[in-house]
N, CA, C and O atoms as a GROMACS GRO file, in nm:
protein
  580
    1MET      N    1   0.091  -0.121  -0.012
    1MET     CA    2   0.008  -0.012   0.010
    1MET      C    3   0.081   0.123   0.016
    1MET      O    4   0.168   0.141   0.102
    2ASN      N    5   0.043   0.232  -0.086
    2ASN     CA    6   0.116   0.347  -0.092
    2ASN      C    7   0.112   0.435   0.039
    2ASN      O    8   0.196   0.514   0.080
    3GLY      N    9  -0.006   0.399   0.093
    3GLY     CA   10  -0.014   0.510   0.220
    3GLY      C   11  -0.093   0.629   0.146
    3GLY      O   12  -0.106   0.738   0.201
    4THR      N   13  -0.137   0.607   0.038
    4THR     CA   14  -0.210   0.719  -0.019
    4THR      C   15  -0.379   0.691   0.003
    4THR      O   16  -0.434   0.586  -0.032
    5TYR      N   17  -0.441   0.793   0.059
    5TYR     CA   18  -0.578   0.774   0.103
    5TYR      C   19  -0.663   0.804  -0.022
    5TYR      O   20  -0.641   0.909  -0.083
    6GLN      N   21  -0.752   0.724  -0.063
    6GLN     CA   22  -0.828   0.781  -0.184
    6GLN      C   23  -0.953   0.839  -0.122
    6GLN      O   24  -1.007   0.770  -0.035
    7ARG      N   25  -1.004   0.952  -0.153
    7ARG     CA   26  -1.130   0.988  -0.117
    7ARG      C   27  -1.236   0.963  -0.208
    7ARG      O   28  -1.216   0.968  -0.330
    8ARG      N   29  -1.356   0.934  -0.154
    8ARG     CA   30  -1.487   0.906  -0.254
    8ARG      C   31  -1.545   1.034  -0.264
    8ARG      O   32  -1.593   1.099  -0.172
    9ARG      N   33  -1.536   1.069  -0.389
    9ARG     CA   34  -1.618   1.197  -0.411
    9ARG      C   35  -1.788   1.175  -0.380
    9ARG      O   36  -1.847   1.070  -0.408
   10ARG      N   37  -1.840   1.270  -0.331
   10ARG     CA   38  -1.995   1.291  -0.337
   10ARG      C   39  -2.049   1.358  -0.444
   10ARG      O   40  -1.995   1.453  -0.503
   11ARG      N   41  -2.184   1.295  -0.475
   11ARG     CA   42  -2.242   1.374  -0.588
   11ARG      C   43  -2.320   1.469  -0.531
   11ARG      O   44  -2.371   1.456  -0.420
   12PRO      N   45  -2.332   1.580  -0.615
   12PRO     CA   46  -2.425   1.680  -0.558
   12PRO      C   47  -2.550   1.631  -0.536
   12PRO      O   48  -2.575   1.523  -0.589
   13VAL      N   49  -2.651   1.696  -0.457
   13VAL     CA   50  -2.803   1.640  -0.427
   13VAL      C   51  -2.875   1.724  -0.532
   13VAL      O   52  -2.862   1.846  -0.528
   14ALA      N   53  -2.951   1.665  -0.629
   14ALA     CA   54  -3.019   1.789  -0.726
   14ALA      C   55  -3.161   1.760  -0.678
   14ALA      O   56  -3.242   1.748  -0.769
   15GLU      N   57  -3.206   1.747  -0.559
   15GLU     CA   58  -3.361   1.745  -0.513
   15GLU      C   59  -3.391   1.868  -0.451
   15GLU      O   60  -3.314   1.930  -0.377
   16ILE      N   61  -3.529   1.909  -0.489
   16ILE     CA   62  -3.582   2.038  -0.432
   16ILE      C   63  -3.649   2.017  -0.307
   16ILE      O   64  -3.741   1.936  -0.304
   17ASN      N   65  -3.615   2.079  -0.202
   17ASN     CA   66  -3.699   2.090  -0.083
   17ASN      C   67  -3.838   2.154  -0.090
   17ASN      O   68  -3.847   2.277  -0.085
   18VAL      N   69  -3.966   2.062  -0.103
   18VAL     CA   70  -4.058   2.093  -0.139
   18VAL      C   71  -4.115   2.138  -0.011
   18VAL      O   72  -4.210   2.213  -0.033
   19VAL      N   73  -4.090   2.119   0.124
   19VAL     CA   74  -4.170   2.138   0.243
   19VAL      C   75  -4.197   2.316   0.252
   19VAL      O   76  -4.310   2.359   0.273
   20PRO      N   77  -4.101   2.390   0.238
   20PRO     CA   78  -4.184   2.513   0.238
   20PRO      C   79  -4.294   2.539   0.148
   20PRO      O   80  -4.396   2.594   0.189
   21TYR      N   81  -4.282   2.508   0.040
   21TYR     CA   82  -4.403   2.517  -0.089
   21TYR      C   83  -4.524   2.457  -0.018
   21TYR      O   84  -4.632   2.515  -0.029
   22ILE      N   85  -4.515   2.356   0.048
   22ILE     CA   86  -4.634   2.289   0.081
   22ILE      C   87  -4.686   2.367   0.217
   22ILE      O   88  -4.809   2.373   0.228
   23ASP      N   89  -4.618   2.420   0.310
   23ASP     CA   90  -4.674   2.514   0.401
   23ASP      C   91  -4.730   2.627   0.349
   23ASP      O   92  -4.836   2.670   0.394
   24VAL      N   93  -4.663   2.690   0.245
   24VAL     CA   94  -4.730   2.831   0.204
   24VAL      C   95  -4.853   2.764   0.113
   24VAL      O   96  -4.947   2.843   0.105
   25MET      N   97  -4.872   2.671   0.062
   25MET     CA   98  -5.011   2.610   0.013
   25MET      C   99  -5.098   2.594   0.091
   25MET      O  100  -5.214   2.627   0.065
   26LEU      N  101  -5.063   2.541   0.202
   26LEU     CA  102  -5.149   2.537   0.319
   26LEU      C  103  -5.218   2.660   0.392
   26LEU      O  104  -5.329   2.669   0.444
   27VAL      N  105  -5.142   2.728   0.382
   27VAL     CA  106  -5.179   2.870   0.444
   27VAL      C  107  -5.265   2.934   0.366
   27VAL      O  108  -5.364   2.978   0.423
   28LEU      N  109  -5.252   2.959   0.207
   28LEU     CA  110  -5.340   2.986   0.108
   28LEU      C  111  -5.456   2.917   0.101
   28LEU      O  112  -5.563   2.965   0.065
   29LEU      N  113  -5.437   2.796   0.137
   29LEU     CA  114  -5.565   2.729   0.129
   29LEU      C  115  -5.667   2.745   0.229
   29LEU      O  116  -5.785   2.737   0.194
   30ILE      N  117  -5.630   2.770   0.377
   30ILE     CA  118  -5.692   2.826   0.451
   30ILE      C  119  -5.748   2.956   0.447
   30ILE      O  120  -5.860   2.988   0.488
   31ILE      N  121  -5.663   3.026   0.396
   31ILE     CA  122  -5.708   3.183   0.366
   31ILE      C  123  -5.816   3.182   0.244
   31ILE      O  124  -5.912   3.258   0.256
   32PHE      N  125  -5.808   3.110   0.142
   32PHE     CA  126  -5.932   3.077   0.067
   32PHE      C  127  -6.062   3.024   0.115
   32PHE      O  128  -6.168   3.065   0.068
   33MET      N  129  -6.054   2.934   0.207
   33MET     CA  130  -6.165   2.868   0.259
   33MET      C  131  -6.236   2.960   0.350
   33MET      O  132  -6.357   2.948   0.370
   34VAL      N  133  -6.159   3.059   0.409
   34VAL     CA  134  -6.210   3.142   0.505
   34VAL      C  135  -6.277   3.239   0.441
   34VAL      O  136  -6.391   3.272   0.474
   35THR      N  137  -6.207   3.299   0.337
   35THR     CA  138  -6.254   3.415   0.252
   35THR      C  139  -6.401   3.375   0.153
   35THR      O  140  -6.496   3.451   0.135
   36ALA      N  141  -6.388   3.249   0.103
   36ALA     CA  142  -6.501   3.221  -0.002
   36ALA      C  143  -6.631   3.219   0.052
   36ALA      O  144  -6.716   3.212  -0.036
   37PRO      N  145  -6.686   3.222   0.190
   37PRO     CA  146  -6.827   3.261   0.200
   37PRO      C  147  -6.852   3.380   0.227
   37PRO      O  148  -6.969   3.416   0.244
   38LEU      N  149  -6.734   3.478   0.239
   38LEU     CA  150  -6.778   3.608   0.250
   38LEU      C  151  -6.810   3.689   0.113
   38LEU      O  152  -6.877   3.792   0.108
   39ILE      N  153  -6.755   3.626   0.007
   39ILE     CA  154  -6.790   3.674  -0.116
   39ILE      C  155  -6.909   3.621  -0.164
   39ILE      O  156  -6.922   3.500  -0.181
   40THR      N  157  -7.011   3.714  -0.192
   40THR     CA  158  -7.156   3.690  -0.228
   40THR      C  159  -7.194   3.746  -0.357
   40THR      O  160  -7.133   3.845  -0.397
   41GLN      N  161  -7.271   3.705  -0.415
   41GLN     CA  162  -7.331   3.775  -0.571
   41GLN      C  163  -7.459   3.843  -0.533
   41GLN      O  164  -7.523   3.812  -0.432
   42GLY      N  165  -7.490   3.929  -0.609
   42GLY     CA  166  -7.639   4.003  -0.599
   42GLY      C  167  -7.626   4.143  -0.550
   42GLY      O  168  -7.514   4.185  -0.522
   43VAL      N  169  -7.709   4.204  -0.539
   43VAL     CA  170  -7.717   4.358  -0.513
   43VAL      C  171  -7.675   4.350  -0.352
   43VAL      O  172  -7.728   4.286  -0.261
   44LYS      N  173  -7.561   4.439  -0.351
   44LYS     CA  174  -7.516   4.466  -0.216
   44LYS      C  175  -7.605   4.586  -0.126
   44LYS      O  176  -7.622   4.701  -0.166
   45VAL      N  177  -7.649   4.539  -0.014
   45VAL     CA  178  -7.710   4.642   0.046
   45VAL      C  179  -7.714   4.657   0.192
   45VAL      O  180  -7.745   4.559   0.260
   46ASP      N  181  -7.687   4.767   0.244
   46ASP     CA  182  -7.654   4.759   0.372
   46ASP      C  183  -7.779   4.859   0.426
   46ASP      O  184  -7.768   4.981   0.423
   47LEU      N  185  -7.895   4.790   0.475
   47LEU     CA  186  -8.028   4.832   0.528
   47LEU      C  187  -8.004   4.913   0.666
   47LEU      O  188  -7.962   4.856   0.767
   48PRO      N  189  -8.034   5.049   0.661
   48PRO     CA  190  -8.033   5.129   0.781
   48PRO      C  191  -8.127   5.049   0.895
   48PRO      O  192  -8.233   4.995   0.865
   49GLN      N  193  -8.080   5.051   1.013
   49GLN     CA  194  -8.168   5.016   1.138
   49GLN      C  195  -8.203   5.135   1.225
   49GLN      O  196  -8.208   5.122   1.348
   50GLY      N  197  -8.226   5.242   1.170
   50GLY     CA  198  -8.275   5.350   1.278
   50GLY      C  199  -8.211   5.474   1.176
   50GLY      O  200  -8.218   5.498   1.055
   51GLU      N  201  -8.148   5.533   1.290
   51GLU     CA  202  -8.080   5.665   1.256
   51GLU      C  203  -7.944   5.634   1.152
   51GLU      O  204  -7.845   5.576   1.195
   52ALA      N  205  -7.954   5.675   1.034
   52ALA     CA  206  -7.856   5.645   0.939
   52ALA      C  207  -7.739   5.756   0.936
   52ALA      O  208  -7.767   5.873   0.963
   53GLU      N  209  -7.627   5.724   0.908
   53GLU     CA  210  -7.507   5.831   0.889
   53GLU      C  211  -7.527   5.915   0.770
   53GLU      O  212  -7.569   5.876   0.661
   54ALA      N  213  -7.496   6.026   0.800
   54ALA     CA  214  -7.496   6.140   0.667
   54ALA      C  215  -7.380   6.123   0.579
   54ALA      O  216  -7.267   6.089   0.617
   55LEU      N  217  -7.410   6.145   0.477
   55LEU     CA  218  -7.304   6.156   0.387
   55LEU      C  219  -7.177   6.254   0.410
   55LEU      O  220  -7.201   6.346   0.488
   56PRO      N  221  -7.055   6.251   0.361
   56PRO     CA  222  -6.973   6.357   0.412
   56PRO      C  223  -6.988   6.479   0.359
   56PRO      O  224  -6.992   6.482   0.236
   57THR      N  225  -6.999   6.602   0.427
   57THR     CA  226  -7.039   6.736   0.371
   57THR      C  227  -6.948   6.785   0.283
   57THR      O  228  -6.996   6.867   0.205
   58ASP      N  229  -6.808   6.758   0.265
   58ASP     CA  230  -6.711   6.763   0.157
   58ASP      C  231  -6.733   6.698   0.021
   58ASP      O  232  -6.669   6.724  -0.081
   59ALA      N  233  -6.830   6.614   0.032
   59ALA     CA  234  -6.856   6.514  -0.097
   59ALA      C  235  -6.930   6.594  -0.186
   59ALA      O  236  -6.998   6.687  -0.142
   60LYS      N  237  -6.926   6.568  -0.311
   60LYS     CA  238  -7.005   6.619  -0.406
   60LYS      C  239  -7.155   6.573  -0.376
   60LYS      O  240  -7.174   6.475  -0.304
   61PRO      N  241  -7.264   6.646  -0.433
   61PRO     CA  242  -7.408   6.580  -0.389
   61PRO      C  243  -7.409   6.440  -0.483
   61PRO      O  244  -7.350   6.415  -0.589
   62PRO      N  245  -7.484   6.374  -0.415
   62PRO     CA  246  -7.484   6.253  -0.461
   62PRO      C  247  -7.580   6.232  -0.583
   62PRO      O  248  -7.669   6.316  -0.593
   63ILE      N  249  -7.574   6.127  -0.682
   63ILE     CA  250  -7.662   6.122  -0.764
   63ILE      C  251  -7.800   6.044  -0.722
   63ILE      O  252  -7.785   5.929  -0.682
   64VAL      N  253  -7.886   6.078  -0.726
   64VAL     CA  254  -8.031   6.011  -0.660
   64VAL      C  255  -8.100   5.974  -0.754
   64VAL      O  256  -8.137   6.051  -0.843
   65ALA      N  257  -8.131   5.832  -0.749
   65ALA     CA  258  -8.240   5.752  -0.829
   65ALA      C  259  -8.351   5.732  -0.761
   65ALA      O  260  -8.336   5.661  -0.661
   66SER      N  261  -8.479   5.780  -0.785
   66SER     CA  262  -8.588   5.768  -0.707
   66SER      C  263  -8.698   5.700  -0.770
   66SER      O  264  -8.710   5.693  -0.892
   67VAL      N  265  -8.802   5.633  -0.663
   67VAL     CA  266  -8.895   5.548  -0.718
   67VAL      C  267  -9.015   5.609  -0.618
   67VAL      O  268  -9.005   5.604  -0.495
   68ASP      N  269  -9.137   5.671  -0.693
   68ASP     CA  270  -9.237   5.731  -0.608
   68ASP      C  271  -9.317   5.608  -0.583
   68ASP      O  272  -9.278   5.492  -0.599
   69ALA      N  273  -9.450   5.651  -0.536
   69ALA     CA  274  -9.536   5.537  -0.486
   69ALA      C  275  -9.600   5.499  -0.589
   69ALA      O  276  -9.661   5.394  -0.570
   70GLU      N  277  -9.612   5.546  -0.695
   70GLU     CA  278  -9.672   5.493  -0.827
   70GLU      C  279  -9.590   5.391  -0.893
   70GLU      O  280  -9.645   5.317  -0.974
   71GLY      N  281  -9.448   5.376  -0.864
   71GLY     CA  282  -9.349   5.315  -0.901
   71GLY      C  283  -9.286   5.364  -1.003
   71GLY      O  284  -9.209   5.290  -1.064
   72PHE      N  285  -9.305   5.518  -1.049
   72PHE     CA  286  -9.231   5.582  -1.180
   72PHE      C  287  -9.069   5.606  -1.124
   72PHE      O  288  -9.038   5.630  -1.007
   73TYR      N  289  -8.993   5.594  -1.218
   73TYR     CA  290  -8.843   5.632  -1.159
   73TYR      C  291  -8.788   5.765  -1.204
   73TYR      O  292  -8.804   5.804  -1.319
   74TYR      N  293  -8.724   5.833  -1.116
   74TYR     CA  294  -8.668   5.959  -1.146
   74TYR      C  295  -8.522   5.966  -1.140
   74TYR      O  296  -8.471   5.858  -1.112
   75LEU      N  297  -8.439   6.065  -1.159
   75LEU     CA  298  -8.304   6.045  -1.162
   75LEU      C  299  -8.269   6.225  -1.135
   75LEU      O  300  -8.298   6.312  -1.218
   76ASP      N  301  -8.210   6.248  -1.015
   76ASP     CA  302  -8.158   6.376  -0.987
   76ASP      C  303  -7.988   6.360  -0.967
   76ASP      O  304  -7.926   6.296  -0.882
   77ALA      N  305  -7.941   6.438  -1.074
   77ALA     CA  306  -7.798   6.425  -1.067
   77ALA      C  307  -7.735   6.556  -1.032
   77ALA      O  308  -7.616   6.574  -1.008
   78ASP      N  309  -7.818   6.630  -1.032
   78ASP     CA  310  -7.778   6.782  -0.964
   78ASP      C  311  -7.784   6.828  -0.822
   78ASP      O  312  -7.724   6.927  -0.781
   79GLY      N  313  -7.857   6.753  -0.754
   79GLY     CA  314  -7.880   6.783  -0.606
   79GLY      C  315  -7.970   6.895  -0.601
   79GLY      O  316  -7.963   6.979  -0.511
   80ASN      N  317  -8.055   6.900  -0.693
   80ASN     CA  318  -8.147   7.010  -0.694
   80ASN      C  319  -8.312   6.967  -0.651
   80ASN      O  320  -8.408   7.009  -0.716
   81ALA      N  321  -8.327   6.882  -0.539
   81ALA     CA  322  -8.430   6.814  -0.493
   81ALA      C  323  -8.506   6.725  -0.605
   81ALA      O  324  -8.628   6.717  -0.588
   82GLY      N  325  -8.462   6.671  -0.695
   82GLY     CA  326  -8.506   6.571  -0.780
   82GLY      C  327  -8.542   6.616  -0.909
   82GLY      O  328  -8.552   6.736  -0.930
   83ALA      N  329  -8.564   6.532  -0.999
   83ALA     CA  330  -8.628   6.576  -1.152
   83ALA      C  331  -8.791   6.547  -1.136
   83ALA      O  332  -8.850   6.484  -1.048
   84ASP      N  333  -8.837   6.610  -1.242
   84ASP     CA  334  -8.980   6.572  -1.237
   84ASP      C  335  -9.035   6.488  -1.353
   84ASP      O  336  -9.150   6.446  -1.350
   85GLN      N  337  -8.954   6.466  -1.454
   85GLN     CA  338  -8.972   6.377  -1.567
   85GLN      C  339  -8.930   6.220  -1.544
   85GLN      O  340  -8.814   6.179  -1.535
   86PRO      N  341  -9.058   6.139  -1.535
   86PRO     CA  342  -9.024   5.997  -1.527
   86PRO      C  343  -8.936   5.932  -1.616
   86PRO      O  344  -8.936   5.976  -1.732
   87LEU      N  345  -8.847   5.822  -1.586
   87LEU     CA  346  -8.766   5.778  -1.672
   87LEU      C  347  -8.780   5.622  -1.691
   87LEU      O  348  -8.820   5.552  -1.598
   88GLU      N  349  -8.745   5.566  -1.816
   88GLU     CA  350  -8.792   5.428  -1.797
   88GLU      C  351  -8.631   5.366  -1.755
   88GLU      O  352  -8.534   5.442  -1.759
   89LEU      N  353  -8.619   5.242  -1.720
   89LEU     CA  354  -8.510   5.178  -1.626
   89LEU      C  355  -8.392   5.188  -1.751
   89LEU      O  356  -8.282   5.218  -1.704
   90GLU      N  357  -8.392   5.171  -1.880
   90GLU     CA  358  -8.296   5.170  -1.965
   90GLU      C  359  -8.238   5.305  -1.977
   90GLU      O  360  -8.118   5.326  -1.961
   91ASP      N  361  -8.328   5.401  -2.007
   91ASP     CA  362  -8.295   5.559  -2.013
   91ASP      C  363  -8.196   5.593  -1.854
   91ASP      O  364  -8.100   5.669  -1.852
   92MET      N  365  -8.235   5.536  -1.765
   92MET     CA  366  -8.158   5.562  -1.655
   92MET      C  367  -8.046   5.536  -1.622
   92MET      O  368  -7.963   5.598  -1.556
   93ALA      N  369  -8.046   5.381  -1.703
   93ALA     CA  370  -7.901   5.289  -1.682
   93ALA      C  371  -7.792   5.370  -1.788
   93ALA      O  372  -7.670   5.365  -1.777
   94THR      N  373  -7.865   5.442  -1.890
   94THR     CA  374  -7.757   5.501  -1.982
   94THR      C  375  -7.706   5.646  -1.915
   94THR      O  376  -7.586   5.673  -1.912
   95ARG      N  377  -7.789   5.723  -1.869
   95ARG     CA  378  -7.758   5.837  -1.784
   95ARG      C  379  -7.636   5.825  -1.675
   95ARG      O  380  -7.529   5.887  -1.674
   96VAL      N  381  -7.685   5.725  -1.585
   96VAL     CA  382  -7.617   5.701  -1.469
   96VAL      C  383  -7.466   5.654  -1.508
   96VAL      O  384  -7.369   5.695  -1.445
   97ALA      N  385  -7.456   5.564  -1.618
   97ALA     CA  386  -7.334   5.520  -1.692
   97ALA      C  387  -7.280   5.622  -1.739
   97ALA      O  388  -7.158   5.607  -1.728
   98ALA      N  389  -7.304   5.717  -1.786
   98ALA     CA  390  -7.226   5.843  -1.844
   98ALA      C  391  -7.204   5.921  -1.719
   98ALA      O  392  -7.087   5.957  -1.709
   99LEU      N  393  -7.272   5.954  -1.631
   99LEU     CA  394  -7.215   6.022  -1.502
   99LEU      C  395  -7.098   5.965  -1.446
   99LEU      O  396  -6.986   6.016  -1.445
  100ILE      N  397  -7.142   5.825  -1.386
  100ILE     CA  398  -7.034   5.757  -1.350
  100ILE      C  399  -6.906   5.749  -1.433
  100ILE      O  400  -6.809   5.742  -1.358
  101ILE      N  401  -6.877   5.747  -1.555
  101ILE     CA  402  -6.775   5.761  -1.632
  101ILE      C  403  -6.703   5.909  -1.612
  101ILE      O  404  -6.582   5.930  -1.617
  102LEU      N  405  -6.802   5.999  -1.591
  102LEU     CA  406  -6.752   6.156  -1.579
  102LEU      C  407  -6.679   6.167  -1.442
  102LEU      O  408  -6.568   6.216  -1.426
  103GLU      N  409  -6.748   6.120  -1.360
  103GLU     CA  410  -6.728   6.119  -1.209
  103GLU      C  411  -6.739   6.033  -1.133
  103GLU      O  412  -6.827   6.034  -1.047
  104PRO      N  413  -6.640   5.921  -1.147
  104PRO     CA  414  -6.658   5.796  -1.068
  104PRO      C  415  -6.650   5.804  -0.910
  104PRO      O  416  -6.684   5.713  -0.835
  105GLU      N  417  -6.601   5.924  -0.871
  105GLU     CA  418  -6.620   5.928  -0.692
  105GLU      C  419  -6.748   5.965  -0.668
  105GLU      O  420  -6.771   5.958  -0.547
  106ARG      N  421  -6.846   6.004  -0.734
  106ARG     CA  422  -6.962   6.027  -0.690
  106ARG      C  423  -7.043   5.915  -0.630
  106ARG      O  424  -7.038   5.800  -0.675
  107ASN      N  425  -7.114   5.948  -0.531
  107ASN     CA  426  -7.180   5.861  -0.449
  107ASN      C  427  -7.333   5.840  -0.534
  107ASN      O  428  -7.392   5.934  -0.587
  108VAL      N  429  -7.380   5.707  -0.534
  108VAL     CA  430  -7.525   5.682  -0.609
  108VAL      C  431  -7.609   5.638  -0.487
  108VAL      O  432  -7.569   5.546  -0.416
  109VAL      N  433  -7.718   5.700  -0.463
  109VAL     CA  434  -7.803   5.646  -0.355
  109VAL      C  435  -7.976   5.637  -0.436
  109VAL      O  436  -8.023   5.704  -0.529
  110VAL      N  437  -8.023   5.549  -0.371
  110VAL     CA  438  -8.168   5.533  -0.390
  110VAL      C  439  -8.253   5.574  -0.294
  110VAL      O  440  -8.232   5.564  -0.173
  111ARG      N  441  -8.366   5.629  -0.353
  111ARG     CA  442  -8.480   5.725  -0.256
  111ARG      C  443  -8.619   5.653  -0.300
  111ARG      O  444  -8.681   5.679  -0.403
  112GLY      N  445  -8.653   5.563  -0.208
  112GLY     CA  446  -8.755   5.482  -0.259
  112GLY      C  447  -8.893   5.530  -0.144
  112GLY      O  448  -8.870   5.553  -0.025
  113ASP      N  449  -8.995   5.536  -0.190
  113ASP     CA  450  -9.114   5.592  -0.142
  113ASP      C  451  -9.153   5.466  -0.063
  113ASP      O  452  -9.147   5.355  -0.116
  114GLY      N  453  -9.197   5.486   0.074
  114GLY     CA  454  -9.233   5.367   0.183
  114GLY      C  455  -9.342   5.283   0.132
  114GLY      O  456  -9.358   5.167   0.170
  115GLN      N  457  -9.432   5.350   0.028
  115GLN     CA  458  -9.553   5.249  -0.023
  115GLN      C  459  -9.519   5.194  -0.148
  115GLN      O  460  -9.606   5.129  -0.205
  116VAL      N  461  -9.375   5.210  -0.219
  116VAL     CA  462  -9.373   5.137  -0.327
  116VAL      C  463  -9.331   4.998  -0.315
  116VAL      O  464  -9.268   4.962  -0.215
  117SER      N  465  -9.358   4.919  -0.403
  117SER     CA  466  -9.341   4.775  -0.405
  117SER      C  467  -9.163   4.733  -0.374
  117SER      O  468  -9.083   4.808  -0.431
  118TYR      N  469  -9.123   4.653  -0.315
  118TYR     CA  470  -8.986   4.612  -0.287
  118TYR      C  471  -8.935   4.579  -0.414
  118TYR      O  472  -8.822   4.624  -0.436
  119ASN      N  473  -8.991   4.508  -0.511
  119ASN     CA  474  -8.950   4.460  -0.627
  119ASN      C  475  -8.901   4.572  -0.707
  119ASN      O  476  -8.793   4.562  -0.766
  120ARG      N  477  -8.990   4.704  -0.714
  120ARG     CA  478  -8.946   4.794  -0.794
  120ARG      C  479  -8.826   4.866  -0.739
  120ARG      O  480  -8.770   4.935  -0.824
  121VAL      N  481  -8.773   4.868  -0.618
  121VAL     CA  482  -8.657   4.914  -0.564
  121VAL      C  483  -8.543   4.837  -0.595
  121VAL      O  484  -8.436   4.894  -0.617
  122ILE      N  485  -8.553   4.704  -0.601
  122ILE     CA  486  -8.467   4.600  -0.641
  122ILE      C  487  -8.443   4.604  -0.787
  122ILE      O  488  -8.325   4.601  -0.822
  123GLN      N  489  -8.532   4.609  -0.872
  123GLN     CA  490  -8.517   4.642  -0.995
  123GLN      C  491  -8.433   4.762  -1.038
  123GLN      O  492  -8.350   4.744  -1.128
  124LEU      N  493  -8.446   4.888  -0.980
  124LEU     CA  494  -8.367   5.015  -0.968
  124LEU      C  495  -8.232   4.975  -0.948
  124LEU      O  496  -8.140   4.994  -1.028
  125MET      N  497  -8.222   4.912  -0.822
  125MET     CA  498  -8.058   4.889  -0.762
  125MET      C  499  -7.996   4.773  -0.876
  125MET      O  500  -7.873   4.767  -0.887
  126ILE      N  501  -8.059   4.705  -0.940
  126ILE     CA  502  -8.021   4.605  -1.043
  126ILE      C  503  -7.959   4.675  -1.160
  126ILE      O  504  -7.854   4.645  -1.217
  127THR      N  505  -8.053   4.787  -1.189
  127THR     CA  506  -8.007   4.866  -1.305
  127THR      C  507  -7.900   4.947  -1.300
  127THR      O  508  -7.825   4.960  -1.397
  128LEU      N  509  -7.877   5.025  -1.160
  128LEU     CA  510  -7.774   5.081  -1.121
  128LEU      C  511  -7.649   5.001  -1.142
  128LEU      O  512  -7.550   5.043  -1.202
  129GLN      N  513  -7.661   4.875  -1.082
  129GLN     CA  514  -7.556   4.809  -1.084
  129GLN      C  515  -7.499   4.763  -1.212
  129GLN      O  516  -7.378   4.748  -1.226
  130SER      N  517  -7.584   4.740  -1.305
  130SER     CA  518  -7.562   4.696  -1.453
  130SER      C  519  -7.495   4.838  -1.513
  130SER      O  520  -7.410   4.831  -1.603
  131ALA      N  521  -7.530   4.943  -1.467
  131ALA     CA  522  -7.459   5.076  -1.524
  131ALA      C  523  -7.332   5.092  -1.486
  131ALA      O  524  -7.265   5.183  -1.536
  132GLY      N  525  -7.285   5.018  -1.405
  132GLY     CA  526  -7.142   5.046  -1.358
  132GLY      C  527  -7.116   5.106  -1.221
  132GLY      O  528  -7.006   5.142  -1.179
  133VAL      N  529  -7.240   5.113  -1.153
  133VAL     CA  530  -7.231   5.173  -0.998
  133VAL      C  531  -7.168   5.066  -0.929
  133VAL      O  532  -7.215   4.953  -0.934
  134PRO      N  533  -7.043   5.097  -0.851
  134PRO     CA  534  -6.988   5.014  -0.772
  134PRO      C  535  -7.064   4.981  -0.648
  134PRO      O  536  -7.053   4.866  -0.604
  135ALA      N  537  -7.149   5.080  -0.579
  135ALA     CA  538  -7.194   5.068  -0.440
  135ALA      C  539  -7.319   5.187  -0.449
  135ALA      O  540  -7.311   5.303  -0.489
  136VAL      N  541  -7.427   5.117  -0.400
  136VAL     CA  542  -7.567   5.181  -0.398
  136VAL      C  543  -7.616   5.212  -0.248
  136VAL      O  544  -7.657   5.123  -0.173
  137GLY      N  545  -7.608   5.331  -0.216
  137GLY     CA  546  -7.673   5.362  -0.070
  137GLY      C  547  -7.829   5.350  -0.079
  137GLY      O  548  -7.882   5.322  -0.187
  138LEU      N  549  -7.895   5.370   0.023
  138LEU     CA  550  -8.043   5.388   0.041
  138LEU      C  551  -8.049   5.509   0.130
  138LEU      O  552  -7.972   5.526   0.225
  139MET      N  553  -8.164   5.609   0.087
  139MET     CA  554  -8.173   5.735   0.163
  139MET      C  555  -8.262   5.704   0.276
  139MET      O  556  -8.349   5.621   0.252
  140THR      N  557  -8.257   5.753   0.389
  140THR     CA  558  -8.363   5.746   0.460
  140THR      C  559  -8.418   5.873   0.546
  140THR      O  560  -8.340   5.968   0.539
  141GLU      N  561  -8.503   5.892   0.605
  141GLU     CA  562  -8.565   6.002   0.687
  141GLU      C  563  -8.498   5.984   0.826
  141GLU      O  564  -8.457   5.872   0.852
  142PRO      N  565  -8.485   6.068   0.902
  142PRO     CA  566  -8.468   6.066   1.054
  142PRO      C  567  -8.612   6.033   1.095
  142PRO      O  568  -8.721   6.064   1.046
  143GLU      N  569  -8.572   5.955   1.211
  143GLU     CA  570  -8.717   5.900   1.296
  143GLU      C  571  -8.773   5.996   1.348
  143GLU      O  572  -8.713   6.088   1.404
  144GLN      N  573  -8.890   5.988   1.335
  144GLN     CA  574  -8.992   6.092   1.407
  144GLN      C  575  -9.013   6.057   1.556
  144GLN      O  576  -9.052   5.944   1.584
  145GLU      N  577  -8.992   6.140   1.644
  145GLU     CA  578  -9.021   6.088   1.781
  145GLU      C  579  -9.149   6.154   1.844
  145GLU      O  580  -9.186   6.121   1.957
   0.00000   0.00000   0.00000
């Protein structure tokens, strides 16, 4: 024997450690499972339960879509206490879409008569949503004591 020691060379390991990826995937799975029930479809409405919060005073006057007791639709885009010409839903959708394109930060609210059918208010809200309104609010009167 020569006295020389021969070293065996190790080959580099060419495997990927997938444990961190599995951890990340499990966390994402839990996040999606928690948030999935929170995502709902349909018209989003926050109904007031009494005294409603007023719109900020520094905001532009909202676009007001109204339904009167007979079920006629009106649009007030100027903040001048309402329009006097009834509109069809298609006309209202066209006008509101144009207003939202011009001023996307403006609020849109629905003012419905207390005697009007719930279906008429829902049809108006669906029309506003299809016109591109991101959120629709409901106008209320202060409670009388």
